C-alpha positions in Angstrom: 217.5 67.0 82.6 213.7 67.2 83.1 211.9 70.5 83.5 209.3 71.1 86.2 206.9 73.9 86.9 206.9 75.9 90.1 203.8 77.7 91.4 204.6 80.7 93.6 201.5 81.1 95.8 200.6 84.6 97.1 198.2 84.0 99.9 196.7 86.8 102.0 197.1 85.2 105.4 194.8 86.0 108.3 194.8 85.2 112.0 192.5 82.3 111.3 194.8 79.3 110.9 192.0 77.0 109.7 191.0 79.4 107.0 194.7 79.8 105.9 195.1 76.1 105.6 191.9 75.8 103.6 193.1 78.5 101.2 196.5 76.8 100.9 194.9 73.5 100.0 192.6 75.1 97.4 195.5 77.1 95.8 197.7 74.0 95.8 195.0 72.0 94.0 194.5 74.9 91.5 198.3 75.0 90.9 198.3 71.3 90.2 195.4 71.7 87.7 197.5 74.4 86.0 200.4 72.0 85.6 202.6 72.8 88.6 204.9 70.1 90.0 205.7 72.0 93.2 204.0 74.9 95.1 205.8 77.4 97.2 203.9 79.2 100.0 204.7 82.5 101.7 206.9 82.0 104.8 204.3 82.6 107.5 201.0 81.8 105.7 199.9 79.0 108.0 200.7 80.1 111.5 198.0 82.8 112.1 200.3 85.8 111.6 198.5 88.7 110.2 200.3 91.7 108.9 198.6 95.0 110.0 199.2 98.0 107.8 199.3 101.2 109.8 197.7 104.3 108.4 199.5 107.6 108.9 
């Protein structure tokens, strides 16, 4: 069986979909440079969802 490397990408998504996609492409290229065979993105990184943290 052949081994392969998986890159787990932690991307801070914003409401700007174009910016998220540009970040995703850049991180994917970097992962490939580092030897990854596959890159796994956060579930909602590309759809413009932005998590808002509430301060108490």
